[in-house]
N, C-alpha and C positions, 0 to 999 in steps of 0.2 A: 720315754718311760711313762709319762702322763697318759699317753694313749694306751699303753699296756695295762695300766691300772683301771682305765675306763672299761676295757674288755673284761678284766677279772670281775669288776663290780657288776657288769651286765650279766655275766654268767651266774653270779650269786643271786641277783634279782630274779632271773628267769627260772633258776632252780627252785627257789622258794615258791614261785608262782606255780611251777609244774607240780610240786608236792601238795599244794592246796586245791588246785583246780583240774590237774590232768593235762596230758600232752596234746589232746585234741584242740584245746583252746590256745595253748601256749606256742605250739610249733610255728604258726604263721607269724607271730611276733618275733620269734628268734630269726626266722628266715628274712624277714624285712630288715632287721637289724644287721644281719650278715650282709645283705645286699648294699644297704646304704651307708654303713659305718665301717664294716670290717674289710670288705673287698678293696675299697680305695686305699686303705692303710697298707694292705699287703702288696699293693702295686707300687708303693712308694719306695724311695731309696733310703736304706738304713745301714749303719755299721753292723758287723757280725753279731755283736752281743745283743743289740736292740732287736735285730731281725730274728734271732732265735727266740727271744722273749715274746715278740709278737706272734710268731707261729705257735708257740706254746699256749698263749692266752687265746688266740683265735681257735686253736684246736679244741680247747675246752668248750667253746660255744658250739662248734660243729658236732662235737660228740653229744652235747645236750640235744641238739636238733635231731640227731639220730635216735636218741632215747625217746623223744616226743613222737617221732614218726613210728617207732616200734610200739609206743602206747597207743597209737591211733590205728594199729594193724596195717600199717603201710610198710611191709617188711622189706620189699625190694628197695624202696626209698631209704629206709633206715640203714640198710647195709651199705648203700652208696655213701651216705654221710659218714658212717663209721670207718669205711676204708679211706675216705678223704681225711678224716681225723688221724688215721694211722700215718698217712703221708706227712701231715703236718707234725706229728710226733717225731718222725724221722728228720724232717727239716730242722726241728728245734733241738735235736740231739738228746731229747729227754726220754731215757729208757723206762722210767717209772710211769710216765704218761702213756707211752706205748703199751705197757702192760695193762694199764687201766682200760684202754680202748679194746684190747683183746678180751678182757673180762666182760666188757659190754657185748661183744660178739658171742661169747659164751652164754650170757644171759638170754640173748635173742634165740640162739639155737635151743636153749632149754624150753622156751615158750613154744617152739615149733616142733618139740619132741624129737629133736635130732641129738640124742643123748651121746652118741659117740663123738659128734662134733664138739660137744660141750667139754668132754674129757680131753680132746686133742687141744682145743683152744687153751684150756687151763693149764695143761702141760707145757704149751708153747710159752705162755706168759711166765710160768714159774721158772722155766729154764732160761728163756731169753732175757729176762730182766733180773735174774738172780743177783742179789746184793743191791738192787735198786728199789725193789718193791717195798712199799710200806707195810708194817705188820697188819694193818686193817685190810689192805687189799689182798695180801697173802692168805689172811684168814678167810676172806670171802671166796677166793678162788678154791680153797680146800672144801668149803661147805658146798660150793657149786658142784665140785666133783663128787662129793658124797651123795648129793641129791640125784645126780645123773646115774651113779652106780646103783642107788636104790631103785631107780626106775627100770634098770635092766636086770634087777634081781641079783646083783652081786653084793651079797651081804657083807662079806669080809672086807672087800675094797671100800664099801661105804663106811664101815665102822673105822677103818684105818684113817680115812680122811677126816672123819668127825673127830678123831683123837688129835690129828695134826692141827685142825682148826682151833681146837681148844688150847693146845700148847702155844700156837702162834698168837692167839688173842690175848694171852697173858702179857705180851710185849707191847700192846697198843698204848700209845700215849697221844691222846687226841690233839693236844697242843702242837705236836710235831707232824701230824698228818697233812697231806695236801688237801686242798678244798674239795676235790672230787670224791674223796672217800668219806665225806661227811655223812653219807647214808649208812655207814657201818656204826650205828648208834647202839648203846647198851640195850640188850634184849634181842638184837637182830640174830646173833649167833644161835640163841636158844630157839627163836622161831624157825630158822633154817633147819636146825637139828629135829625139831618137831615134825617138819615137813618130810624130811628124809625117813625118820622112824615110822611115821604114819604109812608111808608107801611100803615099807617093809612088813607092816602089820603089827609092829610093836606099839600098840595104842596106849598102853599104861605109861611107858616111858615117854611117848610123844605127848601125852596130856601133861605130864610134869614139866616138860620143857616149854610147852605152849603157855602154861599158866605162869611159868617164870618169866617168859617174854612179856606177858601182859603186866606183870608187876612193875616193870620199868617203862610202860608205854606212855605214861603221862609226860615224860620228857622227849617223846618222839613225835614226829610230824603226823599230820592227819593220814596221809597215805600209808605210812608205816603202821599206824594204829589199825587202820582198815584191814591190812594184810594179816596182822597178828590176830585180830578177832576172827577173821575168816578161817585161819589155821586152826584155832581152838574149836570153833563151831564144827569143822569137818571132823576133828578127832572125837568130839563129844557125840556126834551123829554116828560115827563108826562104832562107838562103844554102847550105843542105844540110850544115851542120856538125852532124850529128845527135847524135854522141856528146857533143860539147861542150854542145849544146843540152839534152840529157837531164840532164847533170851539173848544169848551171845550174838546170834545173827542179827537181832534187832539193833544191838549196839553198833554192829558193823554197818548197817544201813544208815544209822545216824551219822557216822564219820564220813560215809561216802556221799552224802547229800550234797549235790551241787558240783560233783566232780565230772569232768569230761574226759574219761579214760576207758579205753577198751579193755585194758588189762584189769581194772577194778571191776568193770562190768562182767568180765569173764570169771573173776573170783566169786562174785555174788552168784553167778550162774552155777558155779560148782557147788556152793553151799545149798542153793535151791534144789539142785538135782539130787543132792544127798538127802534132803529132808522131804522131798516130794512124795516118796512112797508111804509116808506115815501120816496118820490122821488123829492128831491131837489139837486141842484148841490153840495152843501157842504156835504150833507148827502152821496151822491154817492161817492164822493172823499174819505170821511172817511171810508166808507164800503170797498172800493177798497184797501186802505192802511191797514186796519185791517185784511182783508182776506190775504193780502200778508204776513204779520207778522205771521198769524196763520198757514201758510203752512210749516213753519220751525218747526219740532218737538222739544219738550223740551228734 
């Protein structure tokens, strides 16, 4: 059980590192740790209880390696890690962890614009692990579905899942959540709602949610702050509030400084594309700074 705790502590350390500097820099470290410290443990002889705990803890690290590969735009590699983590979830007998890994597959499908897959993965997790999912994970699965339905233009289904996510979020007790759902921090729900509503064209409501997400951003990690600022900047650009959008985008660049993340770079690219057609001084200054950052390869 001491070995199990070491694996849990390692996952926590690498997760914090990922949130600060991005998956491009962190993935090789996790892979090295898996090869040198985790694989020998899994090849050892253990009783059933310790063996299940080892597979559960090792699966958390493998899933994080998949997240980092996804964040590095190495999608096929990410999927291999995530399917391996699913097998570890099965070996551990932990249905809640299996649901979490399926949620990661849904996130990856979202980034690849495979929205029907997102909906299917979320339904699989919500049905297959019913009664075992934590409120935070169930909330995130419903917001993922809402965003996917928004992308395919299904307004009614999008709003239905937004309502379900809000109802489920009321039951979140962070002290009772597993470590992997620590990303479901205060304000994430509002940020995801803003994204979905922006895609539906409901920009006024989207701005209210995006601003609410930012009000709790100080207690959020840098990566989360960057995403929230990007969301608000996109909403403001869509509403024609160009100077305010550019100022928000500048704060986004401040938070992203030093991150090695293709996903963050993609978010900055989205904000850049939204502001590029406009010619105001704040917009020009933001575009120049974003272009300077983009010249350094990840």
